[in-house]
Each structure stands twice: as C-alpha cells, then as structure tokens.
C-alpha positions in Angstrom: -40.0 -45.0 1.5 -36.4 -45.7 2.7 -36.2 -43.9 6.3 -33.4 -41.1 5.9 -30.8 -41.3 8.6 -29.0 -37.7 8.3 -30.5 -34.9 10.1 -33.9 -35.7 9.7 -34.1 -39.4 10.9 -35.1 -41.2 14.1 -38.8 -39.8 13.7 -37.7 -36.0 13.1 -39.4 -36.0 9.7 -42.5 -36.8 11.1 -42.5 -34.0 13.5 -41.2 -31.5 10.9 -44.0 -32.2 8.9 -46.5 -31.2 11.6 -44.1 -28.3 12.6 -44.5 -26.9 9.1 -48.2 -26.0 9.7 -47.3 -23.9 12.8 -43.9 -23.3 14.8 -42.1 -23.6 11.5 -44.5 -22.2 8.8 -42.1 -19.3 8.3 -39.2 -21.3 8.0 -41.0 -23.8 5.3 -42.3 -21.1 3.0 -38.7 -20.1 3.1 -37.9 -23.3 1.6 -40.5 -23.4 -1.0 -39.6 -20.1 -2.3 -36.0 -21.4 -2.8 -37.3 -24.3 -4.7 -39.4 -22.1 -6.4 -36.4 -19.8 -7.5 -34.4 -23.1 -8.7 -37.4 -24.7 -10.6 -37.5 -21.7 -12.6 -33.9 -22.0 -13.3 -32.0 -24.5 -15.7 -28.8 -25.9 -14.3 -26.3 -26.0 -17.2 -26.2 -29.1 -19.6 -22.2 -28.5 -19.4 -20.0 -27.6 -16.7 -20.0 -23.6 -17.0 -16.7 -21.8 -16.6 -18.0 -20.7 -13.3 -18.8 -21.8 -9.9 -21.4 -24.5 -9.6 -21.5 -24.9 -6.1 -25.2 -24.0 -5.9 -26.1 -27.3 -7.2 -25.7 -28.5 -3.9 -27.5 -26.9 -1.8 -30.4 -26.6 -4.5 -30.7 -30.3 -5.0 -30.9 -30.7 -1.1 -33.7 -28.3 -0.9 -35.9 -29.9 -3.2 -35.1 -33.2 -1.6 -36.2 -32.1 1.6 -39.4 -30.1 0.1 -40.1 -33.7 -1.3 -39.8 -35.5 2.1 -42.1 -32.9 3.8 -44.8 -32.7 1.4 -44.6 -35.7 -0.8 -45.5 -33.6 -3.7 -44.2 -35.1 -6.9 -42.9 -31.9 -8.3 -40.4 -31.6 -5.7 -39.1 -34.9 -6.5 -38.8 -34.1 -10.3 -36.9 -31.1 -9.7 -34.8 -32.7 -7.5 -34.2 -35.4 -10.3 -33.6 -32.7 -12.9 -31.0 -30.9 -10.5 -29.2 -33.9 -9.3 -29.0 -35.3 -13.0 -27.1 -32.3 -14.3 -24.5 -32.4 -11.3 -24.0 -36.2 -11.8 -23.3 -35.8 -15.8 -20.3 -33.4 -15.4 -17.0 -35.5 -15.4 -15.5 -33.2 -13.2 -16.9 -30.7 -10.2 -15.1 -27.6 -10.7 -13.5 -26.4 -14.0 -11.4 -23.0 -13.6 -9.7 -23.6 -10.6 -8.8 -27.2 -9.1 -11.3 -29.4 -10.5 -12.6 -32.0 -7.8 -10.6 -31.0 -5.3 -12.0 -27.8 -3.8 -15.2 -25.8 -3.0 -17.4 -27.2 -5.9 -16.7 -30.7 -5.0 -17.1 -29.7 -1.4 -20.4 -28.3 -1.8 -21.8 -31.0 -4.4 -21.0 -33.5 -1.8 -22.7 -32.2 1.0 -26.0 -31.3 -0.9 -26.0 -34.2 -2.9 -24.9 -36.6 -0.3 -28.2 -35.3 1.8 -30.3 -35.8 -1.3 -29.2 -39.3 -1.5 -30.0 -40.1 1.8 -33.2 -38.2 1.9 -34.8 -39.3 -1.5 -33.8 -43.2 -0.8 -35.6 -45.6 -3.1 -38.1 -42.7 -4.5 -35.1 -41.9 -7.1 -35.5 -44.5 -9.8 -33.2 -47.0 -9.6 -31.0 -46.4 -12.3 -30.7 -42.5 -11.2 -30.0 -43.8 -7.7 -27.1 -45.8 -8.4 -25.8 -43.2 -10.6 -25.9 -40.9 -8.2 -24.0 -43.5 -5.6 -21.3 -44.0 -8.1 -20.8 -40.2 -8.6 -20.5 -39.8 -4.9 -18.4 -42.3 -4.5 -16.1 -41.0 -7.4 -16.2 -37.5 -6.3 -15.9 -38.4 -2.5 -12.7 -40.3 -3.2 -11.2 -37.7 -5.3 -11.7 -35.2 -2.9 -10.7 -37.4 0.3 -7.4 -38.7 -1.9 -6.5 -35.2 -2.5 -6.7 -34.5 1.3 -4.7 -37.1 2.3 -2.1 -36.3 -0.5 -1.9 -32.9 0.3 -1.7 -33.1 4.1 0.6 -30.2 5.6 -0.5 -27.8 2.7 -3.2 -26.1 1.5 -6.8 -26.3 2.8 -6.2 -30.2 4.0 -4.3 -28.5 6.7 -5.7 -25.2 6.9 -7.5 -25.1 10.1 -8.6 -21.7 10.2 -10.0 -21.4 6.7 -13.2 -21.7 5.1 -12.0 -24.1 2.4 -11.0 -26.8 5.1 -14.7 -26.6 6.6 -16.4 -26.4 3.6 -14.4 -29.4 1.7 -14.2 -31.8 5.1 -18.0 -31.2 5.4 -18.5 -32.5 1.9 -16.3 -35.6 2.4 -18.2 -35.8 6.0 -21.8 -36.0 4.6 -21.2 -38.2 1.5 -19.4 -40.6 3.8 -21.9 -40.6 6.3 -24.6 -41.3 3.3 -22.6 -44.0 1.9 -20.3 -45.6 4.5 -22.9 -48.8 5.0 -22.9 -49.2 1.2 -19.4 -48.4 0.6 -17.0 -49.2 3.3 -13.8 -47.0 2.1 -16.3 -44.2 3.0 -15.6 -45.1 6.6 -12.2 -43.7 6.1 -13.6 -40.6 4.6 -15.7 -39.9 7.8 -13.0 -40.8 10.2 -10.3 -38.5 8.5 -13.2 -35.5 8.7 -13.8 -36.2 12.1 -10.1 -36.0 13.1 -9.8 -32.6 11.1 -12.8 -31.1 13.0 -11.8 -31.9 16.3 -8.6 -30.5 15.3 -10.5 -27.1 14.1 -12.4 -27.1 17.2 -9.5 -27.0 19.3 -7.5 -24.5 17.3 -9.9 -21.8 16.6 -9.6 -18.9 18.5 -11.7 -19.1 21.9 -13.0 -15.3 21.3 -15.1 -16.3 18.4 -13.4 -13.8 16.0 -13.2 -14.7 12.2 -10.0 -13.4 10.9 -11.1 -13.7 7.1 -13.5 -11.3 7.8 -17.8 -11.2 7.8 -18.2 -12.5 4.4 -16.0 -15.7 4.7 -17.8 -15.9 8.2 -21.3 -16.4 6.6 -19.5 -18.4 4.2 -17.7 -20.8 5.8 -19.0 -21.1 9.4 -22.1 -23.0 8.5 -20.2 -26.1 7.3 -18.7 -26.0 10.9 -21.9 -26.3 12.2 -23.0 -29.1 9.4 -20.1 -30.9 10.3 -20.6 -30.3 13.9 -24.4 -31.7 13.7 -23.5 -34.8 11.6 -20.6 -35.6 13.8 -23.0 -35.6 17.1 -25.8 -37.3 15.4 -23.7 -40.2 13.4 -20.7 -40.6 15.7 -22.0 -39.2 19.4 -19.0 -36.7 19.4 -20.4 -33.2 20.6 -17.8 -30.7 19.1 -20.4 -27.8 19.9 -19.5 -28.4 23.5 -15.7 -28.4 22.9 -15.6 -25.5 20.5 -15.4 -22.1 22.4 -15.1 -20.5 19.1 -18.4 -21.5 17.8 -19.7 -20.6 21.4 -18.7 -17.2 21.4 -18.5 -16.3 17.4 -22.0 -14.8 17.3 -21.2 -12.1 19.5 -18.0 -11.4 17.0 -21.1 -11.4 14.2 -23.4 -9.2 16.3 -20.4 -6.4 17.1 -19.6 -6.5 13.0 -23.0 -5.4 12.2 -23.1 -1.7 11.1 -26.0 -0.1 12.4 -29.4 -0.8 11.1 -28.4 -4.6 10.6 -28.6 -4.8 7.1 -24.8 -3.7 6.2 -21.4 -4.9 7.9 -18.3 -4.1 9.0 -16.0 -4.9 6.0 -12.5 -5.9 7.1 -10.8 -8.3 4.9 -11.8 -9.8 1.8 -15.3 -8.6 1.3 -17.0 -8.8 -2.0 -19.7 -6.0 -0.9 -20.9 -4.5 2.4 -24.2 -6.8 2.6 -23.3 -10.2 1.9 -22.9 -11.0 6.1 -26.2 -12.8 6.8 -26.6 -16.6 7.2 -30.4 -17.0 8.9 -29.7 -20.9 9.5 -26.5 -20.5 11.1 -28.1 -17.9 13.5 -30.8 -20.3 13.9 -28.5 -22.8 14.7 -26.3 -20.6 17.4 -29.5 -19.6 18.7 -30.5 -23.1 19.3 -27.3 -24.5 20.6 -26.1 -22.0 22.8 -29.9 -20.4 23.8 -28.9 -17.4 22.4 -31.6 -14.9 22.2 -30.1 -12.5 20.2 -29.3 -14.5 17.2 -32.9 -15.7 16.8 -33.8 -12.0 16.8 -31.1 -11.0 14.2 -32.6 -13.9 12.1 -36.0 -12.7 12.3 -34.9 -8.9 11.6 -33.3 -10.3 8.5 -36.0 -12.7 7.2 -38.8 -10.1 7.7 -36.7 -6.9 6.9 -34.3 -7.2 4.2 -34.0 -10.8 3.1 -34.9 -9.9 -0.5 -32.5 -8.0 -1.0 -29.5 -9.8 0.5 -31.2 -12.7 -1.7 -30.9 -10.8 -4.7 -27.8 -8.5 -4.3 -25.2 -10.4 -2.5 -21.9 -11.2 -4.2 -21.6 -14.3 -2.5 -22.8 -17.7 -4.1 -24.6 -20.0 -2.9 -25.1 -17.1 -0.2 -28.4 -16.9 2.0 -30.6 -17.9 -1.2 -29.9 -21.6 -1.0 -29.9 -21.8 3.0 -33.8 -22.4 3.2 -33.2 -26.0 3.7 -30.6 -25.1 6.5 -32.9 -22.5 8.1 -36.0 -24.9 8.5 -34.0 -27.7 10.0 -31.9 -25.3 12.5 -34.6 -23.1 13.7 -35.4 -24.0 17.2 -39.1 -22.3 18.4 -38.4 -22.9 21.9 -35.8 -20.2 21.6 -37.5 -16.6 22.4 -36.1 -13.7 20.1 -34.2 -11.2 22.1 -33.4 -8.0 21.2 -29.6 -6.6 22.0 -30.8 -3.6 23.6 -29.5 -4.9 26.7 -26.2 -6.4 25.5 -22.8 -4.2 25.6 -22.0 -1.6 23.1 -18.5 -2.4 22.8 -16.5 -5.8 22.6 -12.8 -6.7 22.6 -11.7 -9.9 20.6 -7.9 -10.4 21.7 -7.3 -13.0 19.3 -8.0 -10.8 16.3 -6.7 -7.5 18.0 -10.4 -6.5 17.1 -11.9 -3.6 19.5 -15.6 -2.4 18.7 -17.7 0.4 20.1 -20.9 1.9 19.2 -23.1 4.8 20.7 -26.0 2.3 20.9 -28.0 -0.1 19.0 -30.2 2.0 17.0 -30.2 2.7 13.4 -28.7 6.1 13.4 -26.0 5.0 16.1 -22.0 5.6 15.4 -20.1 2.6 15.3 -16.1 2.1 15.2 -14.3 -1.3 14.6 -10.3 -1.0 15.1 -8.3 -3.8 14.8 -4.4 -5.1 15.1 -2.8 -8.4 14.8 -0.8 -10.9 12.8 -2.0 -12.7 10.0 -5.1 -15.2 10.5 -4.8 -13.7 14.2 -2.6 -14.6 17.4 -3.7 -18.2 17.8 -3.5 -19.1 14.2 0.1 -17.0 13.7 1.5 -18.9 16.6 0.4 -22.4 15.7 0.8 -22.4 12.1 4.7 -21.3 12.7 5.0 -23.9 15.4 3.5 -26.3 13.1 5.9 -25.2 10.1 8.9 -25.7 12.7 7.9 -29.0 14.1 6.4 -30.8 10.9 7.1 -28.5 8.1 3.6 -28.0 7.5 2.2 -24.8 5.8 -1.4 -24.5 7.5 -2.0 -20.5 7.7 -3.5 -19.6 4.3 -4.6 -15.9 5.6 -5.4 -14.8 2.1 -8.3 -13.0 3.1 -6.6 -11.2 5.8 -5.6 -7.9 4.5 -2.2 -5.9 5.7 -4.6 -3.8 7.6 -3.0 -3.8 11.1 -4.2 -0.6 13.1 -7.1 0.4 10.5 -10.2 1.3 11.3 -13.8 1.4 10.1 -16.2 4.1 10.8 -19.7 4.0 10.6 -22.6 6.5 11.6 -25.8 8.1 10.7 -26.8 5.6 8.2 -23.7 5.7 6.2 -20.0 4.3 5.9 -17.6 7.5 6.7 -13.9 6.0 7.1 -14.0 2.8 4.8 -11.7 -0.2 3.9 -11.0 -1.4 0.5 -13.3 -4.5 0.1 -11.9 -7.5 -2.0 -8.5 -7.1 -3.0 -6.1 -9.5 -5.0 -2.9 -7.8 -4.9 -3.3 -6.6 -1.1 -1.9 -3.2 -0.2 -1.1 -1.3 3.1 -1.8 1.9 1.6 -5.5 1.1 1.1 -6.3 1.1 4.7 -6.7 3.8 7.2 -3.2 3.0 8.6 0.6 5.0 8.6 3.0 4.8 5.9 6.6 5.1 6.3 8.4 6.5 3.3 5.7 5.7 1.5 6.1 2.0 2.2 3.3 -0.4 4.0 3.9 -3.4 5.3 6.5 -6.1 4.5 5.1 -9.0 2.4 2.1 -6.7 0.9 1.3 -6.4 -2.9 0.2 -9.9 -3.5 -2.8 -11.9 -2.3 -1.4 -13.5 1.0 0.7 -10.8 2.0 1.4 -13.3 5.4 2.9 -16.0 3.8 6.5 -17.1 4.4 6.8 -14.1 7.1 8.6 -14.2 10.2 6.7 -15.0 13.7 7.8 -11.7 14.7 5.9 -10.2 11.9 3.3 -9.4 14.4 0.9 -6.4 15.2 -1.2 -6.3 18.7 -3.4 -4.4 20.7 -3.3 -3.7 24.3 -4.7 -1.1 27.0 -8.3 -1.6 26.2 -10.1 0.3 28.6 -14.2 0.8 28.6 -16.0 3.0 31.1 -19.5 5.1 31.0 -19.7 5.2 27.0 -15.7 5.7 26.5 -13.5 3.2 24.5 -10.1 3.4 24.8 -7.3 1.1 23.0 -3.8 1.3 21.7 -2.2 -0.5 18.5 1.2 -1.5 18.1 2.3 -2.2 14.2 6.3 -1.2 14.1 7.4 -4.9 13.6 4.9 -5.2 10.4 7.3 -2.9 8.5 10.2 -3.6 6.3 13.1 -4.0 8.3 15.5 -1.7 6.4 13.1 1.2 7.2 14.5 0.7 11.1 10.7 1.6 12.3 10.9 1.4 16.2 7.2 2.6 17.1 3.9 2.7 15.2 1.5 3.2 18.2 -2.3 4.2 17.5 -4.2 5.3 20.2 -8.2 5.4 19.7 -10.5 7.3 22.1 -14.1 6.7 21.3 -16.6 9.1 23.0 -20.1 8.8 24.1 -21.6 10.7 21.1 -19.3 8.7 18.5 -16.6 11.2 18.2 -13.0 9.6 17.9 -9.8 11.0 18.7 -6.6 9.3 17.0 -3.0 9.9 18.2 -0.2 8.1 16.4 3.4 8.1 17.7 6.0 7.3 15.5 9.8 6.8 15.7 12.3 5.3 13.3 16.4 4.9 13.6 16.6 7.6 11.0 14.8 10.4 9.5 11.7 9.2 7.8 8.4 10.6 6.4 5.5 9.4 8.0 2.1 9.5 6.1 -1.4 9.4 7.9 -4.2 8.2 5.5 -8.1 8.2 5.9 -10.4 6.6 3.0 -14.0 7.4 2.4 -16.6 6.9 -0.5 -16.7 10.4 -1.2 -14.3 13.4 -1.7 -13.7 15.7 1.1 -14.1 19.6 0.9 -12.5 22.2 3.1 -14.8 23.0 6.1 -15.1 26.5 6.9 -12.7 27.4 9.5 -10.5 24.5 9.8 -10.8 20.9 8.9 -12.1 18.6 6.2 -15.7 17.5 5.6 -16.8 14.3 3.7 -20.6 14.1 3.0 -21.8 10.6 2.2 -25.2 9.9 1.6 -27.2 10.4 5.0 -24.1 10.6 7.2 -21.1 13.0 7.2 -17.7 13.3 8.5 -15.5 16.0 9.7 -12.0 15.5 10.3 -9.6 17.9 12.1 -5.8 17.4 12.1 -4.2 19.0 15.3 -1.2 19.9 16.6 0.9 17.0 18.1 3.7 16.9 20.8 6.4 18.6 18.4 4.3 21.8 18.3 4.6 22.8 21.9 2.3 25.1 23.4 -0.4 27.4 21.8 -1.1 31.0 22.7 -3.6 31.0 25.7 -7.3 32.0 25.3 -10.4 30.8 27.1 -13.0 28.0 26.1 -15.5 26.0 27.9 -12.9 23.9 29.7 -10.7 27.0 29.9 -8.1 26.3 27.5 -7.5 28.3 24.1 -8.0 27.9 20.8 -5.0 26.2 18.7 -2.3 28.5 17.0 -1.7 28.3 13.5 0.9 25.7 12.8 3.6 26.6 10.3 4.7 22.8 9.9 2.6 20.8 7.4 1.2 18.3 9.6 -2.2 20.2 9.1 -2.5 20.1 5.9 -4.3 17.5 3.7 -3.8 16.1 0.7 -6.4 13.8 -1.7 -6.1 11.3 -4.1 -8.3 8.8 -5.5 -7.9 5.0 -6.2 -10.0 2.0 -8.0 -9.6 -1.3 -6.1 -10.8 -4.3 -8.4 -10.3 -7.9 -7.7 -11.5 -11.3 -8.8 -13.2 -12.7 -5.7 -13.5 -16.3 -6.9 -10.9 -18.2 -9.1 -13.6 -20.6 -10.0 -15.4 -18.0 -12.2 -12.6 -16.1 -13.5 -14.9 -13.4 -15.4 -16.6 -12.1 -12.1 -15.0 -8.5 -11.0 -15.8 -6.7 -8.1 -14.5 -3.1 -7.3 -14.7 -0.1 -5.0 -13.3 3.5 -5.4 -11.4 5.0 -2.6 -11.2 9.0 -2.0 -8.2 9.1 0.5 -7.2 12.0 2.7 -3.5 12.2 3.6 -1.0 14.3 5.6 2.5 14.0 5.9 5.5 14.7 8.4 8.8 14.7 7.8 11.3 13.5 7.0 12.0 13.4 11.1 12.8 10.6 13.3 10.0 11.2 15.5 6.6 12.3 14.8 2.9 12.4 16.2 -0.4 12.6 14.5 -3.2 13.9 16.5 -6.7 13.4 14.4 -10.4 14.4 15.5 -12.9 12.7 13.5 -16.5 13.8 14.3 -19.6 12.1 12.7 -22.7 14.1 12.1 -25.9 13.9 9.9 -25.2 15.2 6.1 -28.9 16.1 6.0 -28.3 19.0 8.8 -26.3 22.1 8.8 -22.6 21.7 9.6 -21.9 22.4 13.4 -19.1 24.7 14.8 -16.8 21.9 16.5 -15.1 24.5 18.8 -11.9 22.6 18.6 -9.4 24.3 21.1 -6.7 23.3 23.6 -3.1 22.7 23.6 -0.8 19.9 22.6 -1.7 18.5 26.2 -5.1 19.3 26.4 -7.8 19.2 23.7 -11.4 20.4 23.7 -14.3 20.1 21.2 -18.3 20.1 21.1 -19.9 17.3 19.5 -23.8 17.5 19.3 -25.0 18.0 22.9 -21.6 16.9 24.4 -18.7 18.9 25.2 -15.2 17.2 25.5 -12.3 17.5 27.1 -8.9 15.3 26.9 -5.7 15.9 28.9 -2.6 14.1 28.1 0.3 13.5 30.5 2.8 11.1 28.8 1.2 7.7 28.1 -1.8 8.7 30.5 -4.9 10.2 29.0 -7.7 11.4 31.4 -11.1 12.1 29.6 -14.5 13.9 30.3 -17.6 14.3 28.1 -20.3 16.4 29.5 -24.1 16.9 28.3 -26.6 18.9 30.1 -25.8 17.3 33.7 -24.5 14.2 32.9 -20.7 13.7 33.2 -19.0 10.8 31.7 -15.1 9.9 32.4 -12.3 7.5 31.6 -8.6 7.3 32.7 -6.4 5.0 30.8 -2.9 4.4 29.7 -1.0 3.5 27.0 1.7 1.4 28.8 1.5 -2.0 28.0 1.6 -4.6 30.8 
C-alpha cells in the first residue's frame, strides 16, 4: 500500500499502530466512536441548503481508522463519504460556494484522505478524488489571490483565513508531486501563515470569543504542523500567540470547566472545547494543564459537548486529530497551583476567580478596540498604506467595559450570545441618552470606524485575592454626544464580591443608563437591593450613593462608619425589561436560529453633565437563605459583609484602599485609577 506522507509518514504509522494498544488506547476508542457515528449517518446525495463542513473530518477519520487497523469496513465508509463530496458540483451552497469554509474544511479532510488511503482506493475513485481536489483547490486558491486585501484572504486575525488556507495547504501538500501548480497553493498558504504567526496578539487572546477560538485555532495548529513537516519551517516556535493561547482559554473557562465565558459571538455556553487542540498545545509547549483539561472533558462531559454543541463540525469530528496530537509524555497537571487571575492586554481582558473549584466565583471584564489593539492598529495602518480591508472583526461585539460574572454553578451577569445586529445595550455597560457605541446595530460594528474609536484598560493590579482594573470607553460613543469620560473601575474581592464605580462626564447634560443582564428576572430584596436567583446561584445587586450625594448621617458599623441614608435621587431605583436576542450563526445554514432571553436591570441619572454609579454585586447560593449584606458607609467609604468576609473600601480621588477580613485573615490592596 502507498506510504502516506502527511502527518503519519516516516514510520509514524507503525508507531501509532503499536501505541493504540496502550498509551493511545483512549484516543483510539474516540476515533472509533467518531467512525461509528458517521457510519450510521448518510452523507446527503445532493448538496443540502446547509453546511457540509463535517464531510471533511468524517472522511479523514475513516481513512485514519483504516490505516491503523486494515479493517475493510473503514475503507468502505471512507469511499462512501468521499464519493458524496466528490459528486457535489460545488462545495458550499447558501454562501460563497467554493470560496469559503465548506471548501476549506473539505480540502483539508479529503486531502488527508487522499494521501492516507493512496492506492487502497480503486483507481477510478482515486482519479476522481484527485481531479476534484485540483478543481476545488484551484477555485479556493484563485479566490484568495483575486480577493487579496479583502475578506478572508487577508483577514489575518479571523477563523475564515485560517480554515480556508489550511484547506488549500493540505490539498496542496497532498497533490504537489502530481500537480505542479499545487506548489503555488502551498507557497501562498505558507506566506499567509508566516504573516498570521507574526500578527496575532502575543498574549494569546481571541477577539472572536471562545466558540470561534475552538472553531478556528485548530486550523492554525493543523497548518503549522504540516508546514513544519513538509517545508521545515517552525511556526510553533515563532508564534507567541499559539504559545500563550491556552492561558486565554483556561481563564475563559467557567468554574466546573464544562461551560465558558461567552464574550463575542457564542452559539451557546458549552461549545468551547477542542480536546485535539488541548493535546497539541500540551505536546508542543509542554503544558500539563492543557493535558489535564483534555482529560477532564473526555472523562467528564464529552458526550454532552458532542451532542449538544451548537458548533459544527465541533468536537464530534476531531477524533482523528485527538489521536494524532496526544503526547503521552506530557503529564496532566491540574491548574490548582496556577494564578487565579490573568490580564490579556491586547484584548483588554481581565479575569479573576476565587479559586479553581467548581463553586468558585469568576469575573471576566474587557475593553478594547475591535479585534484587539494589535489587529486594530495594524489593520488601520494596512488600510492607509495598501488600501486593504483586513480587520473583519464581525464576531467582536460592541461590548467594551462589559463583564461576565459566574458563581455557585450559575451564570449571574450575562452576555447576549450570538447576534447578527449587534447592540451595545445588550451588554453590561453604560448608555448615553439611550445610545450605545458608534457603529452599532449591524453585523460588523467596527467596520470603517476611525482609528480613534478605541477603548482600553489600565491600572490593572492584583494582590492577595483582590483584582483591580479600569476600563475607558468615552471614545466609543457617537461624537455628537460629546462624551468626555466613561470610566469603569472594577474591584473584585477575595470572596467574589464585585464593586463597580462608573465615572461619567459629557460636554452637555446627558442621561446616563447603567445596565445589568441576567438569565432570570430580579426581585426586590428585603431592605435594599435587587436579588437575581438563577439555578444554584444568586446575585444581590446594591445601588450605592455616588460622589454627588455628599455625606450620609453617621452611625456605627464594623469598620466604624454608618449606614447609607436614603437618597432622594433616582440613581438607586431599578427598572427592569426583557429582550429576546436571536441570530443565524452561520450563513451556510440559513434556517439555523439561536436565541437568548435577557432580563435587564437598569438605573438612570440625568440629564446631568457628570455622574457616578456605584454598584455592589454579591454572588451567593440560591439554595441558602439570603444573607444580610450589612452595606454601610459614605460616598468615600463603603463597608459590607459577604459570607465570612467583612469589607471596607476607601476612595480618595483616583486612589482606592481596600481591606477584607475573615477571622484572623486580612487581605489588602491599594490601587490608583490614574493612567500612566
């Protein structure tokens, strides 16, 4: 039988045949499960009005299973699935036939199958597959050349670029000894991935969100491995993004690991895992936590991810990559010893959690320009220098200064999920005269926006379980509003309490609206505040007096300050509303619709030129009696209790000093909101 050249050549196939009996036995069973699933399915006889991306990895899985076992049923199934894909006149129907994701996925999967099966395919079928790969590869390659400077051909920070070029690359390597023009395909793809490796943010953050991270980044790893194997260029070593991106994924994991933090376009809250990618990153960069997370998913909730994920092909079709990318020499290491907070400056993303346990509280706060700082600045420079449109940050929402809060097993402060017409008001942010950020209410909210349309984070400080950060978004609002300052300070405490201070200013009087979204409606809590109960978790929301209220009457509390007096202003009064957000998450399947219902708390101040919202969010268990939070203080000092912890926060201009006490333990932080 023909010796394969891609990924399993050079004696690796023989080693794999041995290792599937022991060190790769679990991954081999995963591959067989994948094959069993697709063997029970029938590829459509005619191209459906839906995505066909799964035909590529399904075919590759059967081909690998055959080469590992020599069992004819896997060859038969591979032939069946390959024949269906070859029979379609075009790859992709509803959106950009032959020129987008369907073509990219199929070129990759069928390119591997062509190489792996070799002369095990009957001559006529092998010839038909070769001619189809040449036809589709040439179509996708020519589109990339002709559309350079627009759409995915030059969208270096976007999953379409990585998937489509990975397809061109795989098919090119499979064919270039038989079809000389395929060398042009691989050369162009290599040049693209060199650029991608250099231009992606070094901190590893993903501006498209976790779901598109799991969808697109595996194609980077596929391409980098093929390039190293076939052309001897090590992009794994030179790409700081890939080296650091598991940290981003780790810190965007909800406590319990099954669910995700869903900034950006996310089909749902579970479609975030790629065991194959975890294994690859673990092997290349010796990341024990990545190996651990892959095993946690495989043994804990792979079945639910497989069947309930809204992303296709998704984890179901990656069994062949899991087997190839698993490195048994990397020991799994649970993340308990890793820092519980992280800062990803390119995306302006700050995360904090009370621990790595399943009931922990997690905060994820972010503020950046579209695509992150590197993509934003580089794309504007390339537009000025070359006239190219390279950003295409359509999955990045108008969400600067938003946050997600998860605790006690439930989402507490939430995002809108997937949106076609993206709106600022569907995030936990500030509106000005009812308006959100300039450019909103469309799919690509950052398209054609000026360089100055930027948000950013500064003053990030961590100490003793505290996390402090400040986000600035004034430049994001329409210029006619004359917004001078929208500054959000977040202060996350050791028990998961969250203090938000929003300082706002405009050139003329404006009405300022504070928004918080949850999965369930809120009810008034005895005393003051609002209570959201959602499954096992609960969130108490307190609206506290800001600087415009002056001093309250003094009385005694644990830290020596008083209860807040009642304000006559409307700042502490909550309104509620409900919004249903629906979207079609893939143009290749027009009938697919996902949705999420948001229950929104809102407060307003104004019309005034300047204002301050002070908000205290206290996560807790919905299964326990609601505690007395003992909130007290003045505009310059705030005291409260949260579980076993007593808090005091003192505000002095831009400086903050915070103390948390529990028993004999004392934790402190001092931070300033002054930009350096």
